[in-house]
Backbone and ligand atoms as CSV (ligand in chain L), in Angstrom:
chain,resi,resn,atom,element,x,y,z
A,1,MET,N,N,16.481,16.558,15.751
A,1,MET,CA,C,15.523,15.705,16.483
A,1,MET,C,C,14.100,16.002,15.999
A,2,ILE,N,N,13.375,14.944,15.744
A,2,ILE,CA,C,12.017,15.109,15.225
A,2,ILE,C,C,11.058,15.491,16.374
A,3,SER,N,N,9.989,16.238,16.043
A,3,SER,CA,C,9.038,16.654,17.090
A,3,SER,C,C,8.193,15.462,17.546
A,4,ASP,N,N,7.614,15.590,18.735
A,4,ASP,CA,C,6.757,14.515,19.261
A,4,ASP,C,C,5.567,14.255,18.341
A,5,ARG,N,N,4.968,15.331,17.843
A,5,ARG,CA,C,3.779,15.159,16.985
A,5,ARG,C,C,4.146,14.444,15.686
A,6,MET,N,N,5.302,14.813,15.144
A,6,MET,CA,C,5.732,14.184,13.886
A,6,MET,C,C,6.113,12.721,14.143
A,7,GLN,N,N,6.760,12.476,15.288
A,7,GLN,CA,C,7.122,11.093,15.648
A,7,GLN,C,C,5.864,10.222,15.737
A,8,THR,N,N,4.825,10.756,16.391
A,8,THR,CA,C,3.559,10.011,16.502
A,8,THR,C,C,2.962,9.750,15.127
A,9,ALA,N,N,3.011,10.766,14.263
A,9,ALA,CA,C,2.446,10.611,12.911
A,9,ALA,C,C,3.196,9.522,12.142
A,10,PHE,N,N,4.527,9.495,12.282
A,10,PHE,CA,C,5.294,8.445,11.587
A,10,PHE,C,C,4.991,7.074,12.169
A,11,ASN,N,N,4.889,6.976,13.481
A,11,ASN,CA,C,4.563,5.676,14.075
A,11,ASN,C,C,3.177,5.194,13.627
A,12,ASP,N,N,2.218,6.127,13.567
A,12,ASP,CA,C,0.875,5.754,13.088
A,12,ASP,C,C,0.927,5.296,11.633
A,13,GLN,N,N,1.751,5.990,10.830
A,13,GLN,CA,C,1.802,5.634,9.412
A,13,GLN,C,C,2.546,4.317,9.195
A,14,ILE,N,N,3.565,4.035,10.007
A,14,ILE,CA,C,4.228,2.718,9.939
A,14,ILE,C,C,3.177,1.634,10.176
A,15,ASN,N,N,2.306,1.872,11.161
A,15,ASN,CA,C,1.245,0.910,11.448
A,15,ASN,C,C,0.286,0.789,10.260
A,16,ALA,N,N,-0.057,1.928,9.653
A,16,ALA,CA,C,-0.991,1.910,8.510
A,16,ALA,C,C,-0.382,1.161,7.325
A,17,GLU,N,N,0.931,1.324,7.115
A,17,GLU,CA,C,1.585,0.622,5.995
A,17,GLU,C,C,1.652,-0.879,6.281
A,18,LEU,N,N,1.920,-1.240,7.539
A,18,LEU,CA,C,1.948,-2.669,7.887
A,18,LEU,C,C,0.551,-3.272,7.773
A,19,TYR,N,N,-0.466,-2.492,8.148
A,19,TYR,CA,C,-1.845,-2.970,7.961
A,19,TYR,C,C,-2.132,-3.182,6.470
A,20,SER,N,N,-1.664,-2.239,5.630
A,20,SER,CA,C,-1.862,-2.379,4.176
A,20,SER,C,C,-1.240,-3.683,3.702
A,21,SER,N,N,-0.038,-3.970,4.182
A,21,SER,CA,C,0.649,-5.207,3.798
A,21,SER,C,C,-0.183,-6.427,4.218
A,22,TYR,N,N,-0.720,-6.349,5.424
A,22,TYR,CA,C,-1.518,-7.458,5.974
A,22,TYR,C,C,-2.814,-7.631,5.182
A,23,LEU,N,N,-3.436,-6.496,4.824
A,23,LEU,CA,C,-4.680,-6.528,4.041
A,23,LEU,C,C,-4.432,-7.174,2.680
A,24,TYR,N,N,-3.345,-6.776,2.015
A,24,TYR,CA,C,-3.079,-7.322,0.680
A,24,TYR,C,C,-2.670,-8.795,0.752
A,25,LEU,N,N,-2.019,-9.178,1.828
A,25,LEU,CA,C,-1.711,-10.597,2.006
A,25,LEU,C,C,-3.003,-11.404,2.200
A,26,SER,N,N,-3.964,-10.812,2.904
A,26,SER,CA,C,-5.264,-11.465,3.090
A,26,SER,C,C,-5.991,-11.576,1.750
A,27,MET,N,N,-5.856,-10.545,0.923
A,27,MET,CA,C,-6.460,-10.598,-0.417
A,27,MET,C,C,-5.772,-11.686,-1.255
A,28,ALA,N,N,-4.453,-11.816,-1.098
A,28,ALA,CA,C,-3.715,-12.886,-1.792
A,28,ALA,C,C,-4.280,-14.244,-1.374
A,29,ALA,N,N,-4.504,-14.414,-0.084
A,29,ALA,CA,C,-5.021,-15.690,0.423
A,29,ALA,C,C,-6.414,-15.967,-0.138
A,30,TYR,N,N,-7.231,-14.920,-0.275
A,30,TYR,CA,C,-8.564,-15.084,-0.888
A,30,TYR,C,C,-8.423,-15.585,-2.331
A,31,PHE,N,N,-7.503,-14.944,-3.085
A,31,PHE,CA,C,-7.323,-15.359,-4.478
A,31,PHE,C,C,-6.785,-16.795,-4.576
A,32,GLU,N,N,-5.890,-17.175,-3.640
A,32,GLU,CA,C,-5.431,-18.582,-3.632
A,32,GLU,C,C,-6.643,-19.500,-3.450
A,33,SER,N,N,-7.583,-19.071,-2.587
A,33,SER,CA,C,-8.732,-19.936,-2.248
A,33,SER,C,C,-9.674,-20.126,-3.429
A,34,ILE,N,N,-9.624,-19.211,-4.418
A,34,ILE,CA,C,-10.491,-19.393,-5.601
A,34,ILE,C,C,-9.648,-19.706,-6.845
A,35,SER,N,N,-8.406,-20.182,-6.601
A,35,SER,CA,C,-7.526,-20.685,-7.675
A,35,SER,C,C,-7.168,-19.640,-8.724
A,36,LEU,N,N,-7.023,-18.379,-8.292
A,36,LEU,CA,C,-6.530,-17.339,-9.207
A,36,LEU,C,C,-5.115,-16.974,-8.744
A,37,SER,N,N,-4.165,-17.826,-9.120
A,37,SER,CA,C,-2.814,-17.676,-8.565
A,37,SER,C,C,-2.087,-16.438,-9.093
A,38,GLY,N,N,-2.462,-15.971,-10.309
A,38,GLY,CA,C,-1.850,-14.744,-10.831
A,38,GLY,C,C,-2.289,-13.529,-10.015
A,39,PHE,N,N,-3.580,-13.467,-9.697
A,39,PHE,CA,C,-4.083,-12.392,-8.838
A,39,PHE,C,C,-3.410,-12.456,-7.466
A,40,ALA,N,N,-3.249,-13.685,-6.958
A,40,ALA,CA,C,-2.590,-13.864,-5.653
A,40,ALA,C,C,-1.146,-13.370,-5.714
A,41,ASN,N,N,-0.478,-13.656,-6.830
A,41,ASN,CA,C,0.903,-13.186,-7.005
A,41,ASN,C,C,0.971,-11.670,-6.960
A,42,TRP,N,N,0.035,-11.012,-7.645
A,42,TRP,CA,C,-0.005,-9.531,-7.665
A,42,TRP,C,C,-0.161,-9.008,-6.240
A,43,MET,N,N,-1.044,-9.643,-5.467
A,43,MET,CA,C,-1.298,-9.182,-4.094
A,43,MET,C,C,-0.091,-9.430,-3.181
A,44,LYS,N,N,0.611,-10.543,-3.400
A,44,LYS,CA,C,1.802,-10.808,-2.573
A,44,LYS,C,C,2.892,-9.790,-2.880
A,45,ALA,N,N,3.027,-9.428,-4.153
A,45,ALA,CA,C,3.987,-8.374,-4.514
A,45,ALA,C,C,3.577,-7.048,-3.865
A,46,GLN,N,N,2.274,-6.775,-3.870
A,46,GLN,CA,C,1.769,-5.530,-3.263
A,46,GLN,C,C,2.028,-5.528,-1.752
A,47,ALA,N,N,1.835,-6.699,-1.132
A,47,ALA,CA,C,2.089,-6.809,0.316
A,47,ALA,C,C,3.565,-6.523,0.618
A,48,ARG,N,N,4.465,-7.046,-0.234
A,48,ARG,CA,C,5.904,-6.779,-0.033
A,48,ARG,C,C,6.201,-5.302,-0.199
A,49,GLU,N,N,5.545,-4.686,-1.172
A,49,GLU,CA,C,5.765,-3.258,-1.415
A,49,GLU,C,C,5.319,-2.429,-0.202
A,50,GLU,N,N,4.203,-2.798,0.398
A,50,GLU,CA,C,3.718,-2.061,1.579
A,50,GLU,C,C,4.665,-2.251,2.774
A,51,HIS,N,N,5.223,-3.455,2.885
A,51,HIS,CA,C,6.201,-3.686,3.951
A,51,HIS,C,C,7.418,-2.796,3.728
A,52,PHE,N,N,7.814,-2.655,2.463
A,52,PHE,CA,C,8.925,-1.761,2.121
A,52,PHE,C,C,8.580,-0.314,2.504
A,53,HIS,N,N,7.338,0.106,2.244
A,53,HIS,CA,C,6.931,1.474,2.644
A,53,HIS,C,C,7.083,1.657,4.158
A,54,ALA,N,N,6.629,0.651,4.903
A,54,ALA,CA,C,6.732,0.735,6.373
A,54,ALA,C,C,8.197,0.853,6.800
A,55,MET,N,N,9.060,0.045,6.172
A,55,MET,CA,C,10.475,0.052,6.554
A,55,MET,C,C,11.179,1.352,6.162
A,56,LYS,N,N,10.723,1.942,5.063
A,56,LYS,CA,C,11.301,3.223,4.630
A,56,LYS,C,C,11.029,4.281,5.719
A,57,MET,N,N,9.819,4.266,6.261
A,57,MET,CA,C,9.473,5.214,7.331
A,57,MET,C,C,10.176,4.850,8.644
A,58,TYR,N,N,10.250,3.564,8.916
A,58,TYR,CA,C,10.944,3.066,10.119
A,58,TYR,C,C,12.391,3.573,10.122
A,59,ASP,N,N,13.071,3.395,8.991
A,59,ASP,CA,C,14.480,3.810,8.900
A,59,ASP,C,C,14.613,5.335,9.021
A,60,TYR,N,N,13.696,6.056,8.368
A,60,TYR,CA,C,13.770,7.524,8.417
A,60,TYR,C,C,13.564,8.021,9.845
A,61,LEU,N,N,12.559,7.470,10.521
A,61,LEU,CA,C,12.283,7.921,11.893
A,61,LEU,C,C,13.497,7.678,12.790
A,62,GLY,N,N,14.150,6.532,12.607
A,62,GLY,CA,C,15.372,6.247,13.371
A,62,GLY,C,C,16.483,7.239,13.046
A,63,GLU,N,N,16.638,7.547,11.758
A,63,GLU,CA,C,17.691,8.497,11.357
A,63,GLU,C,C,17.478,9.874,11.975
A,64,ARG,N,N,16.212,10.246,12.199
A,64,ARG,CA,C,15.894,11.557,12.765
A,64,ARG,C,C,15.927,11.551,14.296
A,65,GLY,N,N,16.362,10.460,14.876
A,65,GLY,CA,C,16.450,10.401,16.335
A,65,GLY,C,C,15.113,10.142,17.006
A,66,GLY,N,N,14.118,9.688,16.210
A,66,GLY,CA,C,12.796,9.393,16.783
A,66,GLY,C,C,12.776,8.014,17.403
A,67,ARG,N,N,11.761,7.775,18.209
A,67,ARG,CA,C,11.574,6.461,18.841
A,67,ARG,C,C,10.527,5.706,18.036
A,68,ILE,N,N,10.912,4.534,17.534
A,68,ILE,CA,C,9.978,3.718,16.769
A,68,ILE,C,C,9.166,2.897,17.759
A,69,LEU,N,N,7.845,3.067,17.719
A,69,LEU,CA,C,6.954,2.368,18.649
A,69,LEU,C,C,5.908,1.616,17.840
A,70,LEU,N,N,6.095,0.303,17.756
A,70,LEU,CA,C,5.157,-0.502,16.965
A,70,LEU,C,C,3.855,-0.715,17.727
A,71,GLN,N,N,2.777,-0.684,16.967
A,71,GLN,CA,C,1.437,-0.803,17.547
A,71,GLN,C,C,0.765,-2.071,17.020
A,72,PRO,N,N,-0.309,-2.520,17.699
A,72,PRO,CA,C,-1.024,-3.699,17.193
A,72,PRO,C,C,-1.537,-3.449,15.775
A,73,ILE,N,N,-1.492,-4.490,14.952
A,73,ILE,CA,C,-2.001,-4.386,13.582
A,73,ILE,C,C,-3.418,-4.946,13.551
A,74,GLN,N,N,-4.324,-4.119,13.041
A,74,GLN,CA,C,-5.739,-4.502,12.948
A,74,GLN,C,C,-5.892,-5.753,12.064
A,75,GLY,N,N,-6.842,-6.600,12.403
A,75,GLY,CA,C,-7.115,-7.778,11.556
A,75,GLY,C,C,-7.744,-7.345,10.241
A,76,PRO,N,N,-7.288,-7.921,9.119
A,76,PRO,CA,C,-7.856,-7.527,7.821
A,76,PRO,C,C,-9.147,-8.281,7.525
A,77,GLU,N,N,-9.898,-7.778,6.541
A,77,GLU,CA,C,-11.021,-8.557,5.995
A,77,GLU,C,C,-10.458,-9.861,5.433
A,78,THR,N,N,-11.319,-10.878,5.347
A,78,THR,CA,C,-10.855,-12.169,4.815
A,78,THR,C,C,-11.716,-12.678,3.665
A,79,GLU,N,N,-12.887,-12.095,3.476
A,79,GLU,CA,C,-13.790,-12.588,2.418
A,79,GLU,C,C,-14.251,-11.433,1.543
A,80,TRP,N,N,-14.353,-11.724,0.236
A,80,TRP,CA,C,-14.881,-10.747,-0.720
A,80,TRP,C,C,-15.847,-11.461,-1.646
A,81,ALA,N,N,-16.715,-10.683,-2.290
A,81,ALA,CA,C,-17.749,-11.282,-3.151
A,81,ALA,C,C,-17.208,-11.669,-4.517
A,82,SER,N,N,-16.147,-11.006,-4.970
A,82,SER,CA,C,-15.656,-11.245,-6.337
A,82,SER,C,C,-14.287,-10.570,-6.484
A,83,PRO,N,N,-13.530,-10.922,-7.556
A,83,PRO,CA,C,-12.276,-10.198,-7.816
A,83,PRO,C,C,-12.495,-8.682,-7.946
A,84,LEU,N,N,-13.607,-8.297,-8.573
A,84,LEU,CA,C,-13.886,-6.866,-8.706
A,84,LEU,C,C,-14.070,-6.219,-7.330
A,85,ALA,N,N,-14.756,-6.913,-6.425
A,85,ALA,CA,C,-14.952,-6.370,-5.065
A,85,ALA,C,C,-13.604,-6.202,-4.367
A,86,VAL,N,N,-12.673,-7.129,-4.605
A,86,VAL,CA,C,-11.340,-7.015,-3.991
A,86,VAL,C,C,-10.645,-5.758,-4.506
A,87,PHE,N,N,-10.611,-5.597,-5.822
A,87,PHE,CA,C,-9.859,-4.457,-6.367
A,87,PHE,C,C,-10.554,-3.120,-6.116
A,88,ALA,N,N,-11.883,-3.133,-5.995
A,88,ALA,CA,C,-12.572,-1.913,-5.570
A,88,ALA,C,C,-12.113,-1.572,-4.149
A,89,GLY,N,N,-11.889,-2.615,-3.339
A,89,GLY,CA,C,-11.371,-2.412,-1.979
A,89,GLY,C,C,-9.956,-1.857,-1.986
A,90,VAL,N,N,-9.129,-2.340,-2.921
A,90,VAL,CA,C,-7.752,-1.827,-3.034
A,90,VAL,C,C,-7.795,-0.337,-3.396
A,91,ALA,N,N,-8.620,-0.004,-4.393
A,91,ALA,CA,C,-8.694,1.398,-4.848
A,91,ALA,C,C,-9.154,2.305,-3.707
A,92,ALA,N,N,-10.163,1.864,-2.961
A,92,ALA,CA,C,-10.663,2.677,-1.843
A,92,ALA,C,C,-9.601,2.802,-0.756
A,93,HIS,N,N,-8.885,1.701,-0.500
A,93,HIS,CA,C,-7.862,1.743,0.545
A,93,HIS,C,C,-6.718,2.678,0.147
A,94,GLU,N,N,-6.307,2.620,-1.104
A,94,GLU,CA,C,-5.213,3.493,-1.540
A,94,GLU,C,C,-5.627,4.967,-1.499
A,95,ALA,N,N,-6.894,5.258,-1.834
A,95,ALA,CA,C,-7.368,6.651,-1.733
A,95,ALA,C,C,-7.306,7.103,-0.270
A,96,HIS,N,N,-7.638,6.208,0.638
A,96,HIS,CA,C,-7.560,6.501,2.077
A,96,HIS,C,C,-6.108,6.775,2.488
A,97,VAL,N,N,-5.180,5.932,2.005
A,97,VAL,CA,C,-3.761,6.103,2.360
A,97,VAL,C,C,-3.235,7.436,1.805
A,98,THR,N,N,-3.677,7.792,0.607
A,98,THR,CA,C,-3.264,9.088,0.037
A,98,THR,C,C,-3.662,10.220,0.995
A,99,GLY,N,N,-4.859,10.127,1.545
A,99,GLY,CA,C,-5.310,11.141,2.510
A,99,GLY,C,C,-4.414,11.180,3.744
A,100,LEU,N,N,-3.996,9.998,4.214
A,100,LEU,CA,C,-3.114,9.942,5.397
A,100,LEU,C,C,-1.767,10.601,5.093
A,101,ILE,N,N,-1.226,10.309,3.902
A,101,ILE,CA,C,0.072,10.899,3.520
A,101,ILE,C,C,-0.071,12.418,3.390
A,102,ASN,N,N,-1.162,12.853,2.760
A,102,ASN,CA,C,-1.370,14.303,2.614
A,102,ASN,C,C,-1.458,14.985,3.984
A,103,ASN,N,N,-2.119,14.328,4.932
A,103,ASN,CA,C,-2.205,14.895,6.289
A,103,ASN,C,C,-0.817,15.001,6.919
A,104,MET,N,N,0.040,14.019,6.639
A,104,MET,CA,C,1.407,14.071,7.183
A,104,MET,C,C,2.184,15.243,6.591
A,105,VAL,N,N,1.996,15.478,5.288
A,105,VAL,CA,C,2.673,16.621,4.656
A,105,VAL,C,C,2.189,17.918,5.307
A,106,SER,N,N,0.883,18.020,5.532
A,106,SER,CA,C,0.334,19.230,6.170
A,106,SER,C,C,0.934,19.410,7.565
A,107,LEU,N,N,1.066,18.306,8.301
A,107,LEU,CA,C,1.644,18.389,9.650
A,107,LEU,C,C,3.121,18.801,9.584
A,108,ALA,N,N,3.859,18.213,8.638
A,108,ALA,CA,C,5.290,18.562,8.501
A,108,ALA,C,C,5.433,20.064,8.233
A,109,ARG,N,N,4.545,20.596,7.404
A,109,ARG,CA,C,4.590,22.044,7.103
A,109,ARG,C,C,4.263,22.859,8.350
A,110,ALA,N,N,3.238,22.416,9.070
A,110,ALA,CA,C,2.830,23.151,10.281
A,110,ALA,C,C,3.944,23.149,11.326
A,111,GLU,N,N,4.738,22.068,11.333
A,111,GLU,CA,C,5.821,21.933,12.315
A,111,GLU,C,C,7.138,22.530,11.808
A,112,ASN,N,N,7.099,23.112,10.600
A,112,ASN,CA,C,8.339,23.599,9.949
A,112,ASN,C,C,9.394,22.496,9.868
A,113,ASP,N,N,8.930,21.254,9.635
A,113,ASP,CA,C,9.843,20.110,9.523
A,113,ASP,C,C,10.096,19.865,8.030
A,114,TYR,N,N,11.044,20.631,7.487
A,114,TYR,CA,C,11.289,20.577,6.033
A,114,TYR,C,C,11.891,19.240,5.619
A,115,ALA,N,N,12.664,18.621,6.501
A,115,ALA,CA,C,13.252,17.312,6.176
A,115,ALA,C,C,12.148,16.272,5.982
A,116,SER,N,N,11.163,16.278,6.872
A,116,SER,CA,C,10.064,15.305,6.741
A,116,SER,C,C,9.222,15.621,5.513
A,117,GLU,N,N,9.007,16.916,5.249
A,117,GLU,CA,C,8.230,17.280,4.053
A,117,GLU,C,C,8.936,16.748,2.800
A,118,SER,N,N,10.252,16.918,2.761
A,118,SER,CA,C,11.026,16.439,1.615
A,118,SER,C,C,10.971,14.909,1.523
A,119,PHE,N,N,11.129,14.239,2.665
A,119,PHE,CA,C,11.067,12.773,2.694
A,119,PHE,C,C,9.711,12.275,2.189
A,120,LEU,N,N,8.637,12.965,2.601
A,120,LEU,CA,C,7.285,12.511,2.265
A,120,LEU,C,C,6.928,12.718,0.799
A,121,ARG,N,N,7.702,13.551,0.109
A,121,ARG,CA,C,7.441,13.793,-1.321
A,121,ARG,C,C,7.428,12.466,-2.100
A,122,TRP,N,N,8.368,11.564,-1.749
A,122,TRP,CA,C,8.431,10.256,-2.415
A,122,TRP,C,C,7.098,9.521,-2.263
A,123,PHE,N,N,6.494,9.598,-1.074
A,123,PHE,CA,C,5.232,8.900,-0.826
A,123,PHE,C,C,4.071,9.571,-1.568
A,124,VAL,N,N,4.113,10.885,-1.677
A,124,VAL,CA,C,3.068,11.601,-2.437
A,124,VAL,C,C,3.068,11.098,-3.876
A,125,ASP,N,N,4.265,11.020,-4.475
A,125,ASP,CA,C,4.376,10.551,-5.867
A,125,ASP,C,C,3.989,9.073,-5.976
A,126,GLU,N,N,4.398,8.292,-4.995
A,126,GLU,CA,C,4.100,6.861,-4.991
A,126,GLU,C,C,2.583,6.621,-4.969
A,127,GLN,N,N,1.863,7.444,-4.210
A,127,GLN,CA,C,0.410,7.246,-4.109
A,127,GLN,C,C,-0.291,7.466,-5.449
A,128,VAL,N,N,0.247,8.359,-6.274
A,128,VAL,CA,C,-0.354,8.564,-7.604
A,128,VAL,C,C,-0.287,7.246,-8.371
A,129,GLU,N,N,0.876,6.594,-8.328
A,129,GLU,CA,C,1.045,5.306,-9.023
A,129,GLU,C,C,0.168,4.219,-8.412
A,130,GLU,N,N,0.110,4.193,-7.078
A,130,GLU,CA,C,-0.655,3.144,-6.396
A,130,GLU,C,C,-2.143,3.243,-6.751
A,131,GLU,N,N,-2.663,4.478,-6.745
A,131,GLU,CA,C,-4.082,4.661,-7.071
A,131,GLU,C,C,-4.341,4.314,-8.524
A,132,GLN,N,N,-3.427,4.720,-9.390
A,132,GLN,CA,C,-3.608,4.473,-10.822
A,132,GLN,C,C,-3.583,2.974,-11.124
A,133,ALA,N,N,-2.655,2.240,-10.497
A,133,ALA,CA,C,-2.546,0.790,-10.730
A,133,ALA,C,C,-3.829,0.079,-10.301
A,134,ALA,N,N,-4.377,0.470,-9.141
A,134,ALA,CA,C,-5.603,-0.170,-8.647
A,134,ALA,C,C,-6.788,0.179,-9.555
A,135,ASP,N,N,-6.897,1.456,-9.946
A,135,ASP,CA,C,-8.022,1.882,-10.794
A,135,ASP,C,C,-7.995,1.170,-12.141
A,136,GLU,N,N,-6.781,0.963,-12.674
A,136,GLU,CA,C,-6.660,0.311,-13.986
A,136,GLU,C,C,-7.201,-1.124,-13.926
A,137,ILE,N,N,-6.884,-1.825,-12.839
A,137,ILE,CA,C,-7.369,-3.214,-12.730
A,137,ILE,C,C,-8.877,-3.234,-12.480
A,138,VAL,N,N,-9.382,-2.261,-11.712
A,138,VAL,CA,C,-10.848,-2.164,-11.523
A,138,VAL,C,C,-11.523,-2.000,-12.884
A,139,GLN,N,N,-10.992,-1.116,-13.716
A,139,GLN,CA,C,-11.601,-0.875,-15.037
A,139,GLN,C,C,-11.561,-2.141,-15.897
A,140,LYS,N,N,-10.417,-2.849,-15.869
A,140,LYS,CA,C,-10.313,-4.083,-16.658
A,140,LYS,C,C,-11.339,-5.106,-16.178
A,141,LEU,N,N,-11.459,-5.248,-14.851
A,141,LEU,CA,C,-12.403,-6.232,-14.308
A,141,LEU,C,C,-13.840,-5.867,-14.673
A,142,LYS,N,N,-14.155,-4.586,-14.740
A,142,LYS,CA,C,-15.509,-4.173,-15.144
A,142,LYS,C,C,-15.764,-4.557,-16.604
A,143,LEU,N,N,-14.743,-4.386,-17.443
A,143,LEU,CA,C,-14.888,-4.743,-18.861
A,143,LEU,C,C,-15.072,-6.247,-19.043
A,144,LEU,N,N,-14.469,-7.016,-18.132
A,144,LEU,CA,C,-14.488,-8.477,-18.250
A,144,LEU,C,C,-15.731,-9.114,-17.639
A,145,GLU,N,N,-16.588,-8.314,-16.997
A,145,GLU,CA,C,-17.755,-8.897,-16.316
A,145,GLU,C,C,-18.571,-9.729,-17.307
A,146,GLY,N,N,-18.833,-10.966,-16.947
A,146,GLY,CA,C,-19.600,-11.840,-17.833
A,146,GLY,C,C,-18.747,-12.619,-18.821
A,147,PHE,N,N,-17.408,-12.401,-18.790
A,147,PHE,CA,C,-16.494,-13.133,-19.702
A,147,PHE,C,C,-15.420,-13.838,-18.882
A,148,PRO,N,N,-15.724,-15.020,-18.328
A,148,PRO,CA,C,-14.763,-15.692,-17.441
A,148,PRO,C,C,-13.425,-15.956,-18.118
A,149,GLY,N,N,-13.429,-16.142,-19.447
A,149,GLY,CA,C,-12.166,-16.367,-20.167
A,149,GLY,C,C,-11.228,-15.188,-19.987
A,150,GLY,N,N,-11.802,-13.990,-19.970
A,150,GLY,CA,C,-10.996,-12.779,-19.794
A,150,GLY,C,C,-10.350,-12.736,-18.428
A,151,LEU,N,N,-11.046,-13.276,-17.438
A,151,LEU,CA,C,-10.500,-13.310,-16.081
A,151,LEU,C,C,-9.221,-14.152,-16.047
A,152,PHE,N,N,-9.224,-15.252,-16.789
A,152,PHE,CA,C,-8.032,-16.106,-16.800
A,152,PHE,C,C,-6.883,-15.445,-17.563
A,153,MET,N,N,-7.222,-14.659,-18.590
A,153,MET,CA,C,-6.162,-13.911,-19.291
A,153,MET,C,C,-5.545,-12.871,-18.356
A,154,LEU,N,N,-6.412,-12.186,-17.611
A,154,LEU,CA,C,-5.905,-11.182,-16.663
A,154,LEU,C,C,-5.088,-11.859,-15.561
A,155,ASP,N,N,-5.512,-13.051,-15.158
A,155,ASP,CA,C,-4.765,-13.807,-14.148
A,155,ASP,C,C,-3.337,-14.082,-14.638
A,156,ARG,N,N,-3.206,-14.429,-15.914
A,156,ARG,CA,C,-1.869,-14.681,-16.476
A,156,ARG,C,C,-1.038,-13.397,-16.495
A,157,GLU,N,N,-1.695,-12.284,-16.808
A,157,GLU,CA,C,-0.984,-10.987,-16.833
A,157,GLU,C,C,-0.486,-10.630,-15.424
A,158,LEU,N,N,-1.358,-10.809,-14.425
A,158,LEU,CA,C,-0.986,-10.411,-13.055
A,158,LEU,C,C,0.050,-11.359,-12.444
A,159,ALA,N,N,0.163,-12.549,-13.042
A,159,ALA,CA,C,1.181,-13.511,-12.583
A,159,ALA,C,C,2.594,-13.009,-12.874
A,160,GLN,N,N,2.702,-12.026,-13.793
A,160,GLN,CA,C,4.028,-11.536,-14.205
A,160,GLN,C,C,4.621,-10.531,-13.219
A,161,ARG,N,N,3.786,-9.977,-12.328
A,161,ARG,CA,C,4.290,-8.890,-11.474
A,161,ARG,C,C,5.359,-9.378,-10.506
A,162,VAL,N,N,6.449,-8.619,-10.447
A,162,VAL,CA,C,7.530,-8.894,-9.495
A,162,VAL,C,C,7.803,-7.595,-8.762
A,163,PHE,N,N,7.887,-7.647,-7.434
A,163,PHE,CA,C,8.263,-6.426,-6.693
A,163,PHE,C,C,9.773,-6.393,-6.501
A,164,VAL,N,N,10.374,-5.348,-6.993
A,164,VAL,CA,C,11.818,-5.140,-6.809
A,164,VAL,C,C,11.984,-3.898,-5.949
A,165,GLU,N,N,12.667,-4.061,-4.835
A,165,GLU,CA,C,12.876,-2.925,-3.924
A,165,GLU,C,C,13.695,-1.840,-4.641
A,166,PRO,N,N,13.202,-0.588,-4.669
A,166,PRO,CA,C,13.968,0.459,-5.347
A,166,PRO,C,C,15.330,0.645,-4.675
A,167,ALA,N,N,16.351,0.895,-5.501
A,167,ALA,CA,C,17.708,1.118,-4.950
A,167,ALA,C,C,17.708,2.425,-4.164
A,168,ALA,N,N,18.484,2.440,-3.066
A,168,ALA,CA,C,18.609,3.676,-2.273
A,168,ALA,C,C,19.332,4.712,-3.119
A,169,PRO,N,N,18.918,6.009,-3.028
A,169,PRO,CA,C,19.620,7.030,-3.805
A,169,PRO,C,C,21.102,7.124,-3.381
A,170,ALA,N,N,21.971,7.396,-4.363
A,170,ALA,CA,C,23.419,7.459,-4.079
A,170,ALA,C,C,23.715,8.663,-3.192
L,1,LIG,FE1,FE,1.944,2.297,1.060
L,1,LIG,FE2,FE,-0.202,1.436,-0.996
L,1,LIG,O1,O,0.553,2.782,0.006
C-alpha cells in the first residue's frame, strides 16, 4: 500500500501531466490559427504523449492500492507572440516538470518507497528527452529568425511527428 504523502504526490503529478497535455493542445490550436499545421501536428502528438504520462501514473497508483483523485485542470495560455515564444514556453515548462519529477524521487526516497523510486526512473529519463527535444526546436527557430522560408521547411519537418505509445514491458 502506498503512503498518503506519495499518493498525494502522484495525484498532483497526474494533474500536472494532464495540464501539460492541455497546454500543448492549446499551443496546437494557436499554430492552427496561424496556418502552421506541421507545428500544430507536433503539439498534438506532444499532447497525446502527456496524456500517456498521466495514464502511466494513474495505472501505477491504482496498482499500488492508492486512490486516484482527479483535480481541476488549470486553464492554459491561449496566445503567444511567435513560434519561438511558444517553444521557449515548452522548454521552460519541461524544465519545470523535470523539477516536479525530481521532487517525487526525493519524496520516494524519504518514504523508503523503492517501488515508486524505480517506477519514477522512467520519467527521469523521459524528461532528458523532453527537454532536449524542446531545446533543439528553440535553437532551430532562433537560427531561422528573419527567414520565413525556413519556418515553412521546419513546419514540413514537424508535420512528420507521430506519437506511438511505448509497448508495456514484458
Ligand atoms: Fe510529461 Fe513533458 O513531461
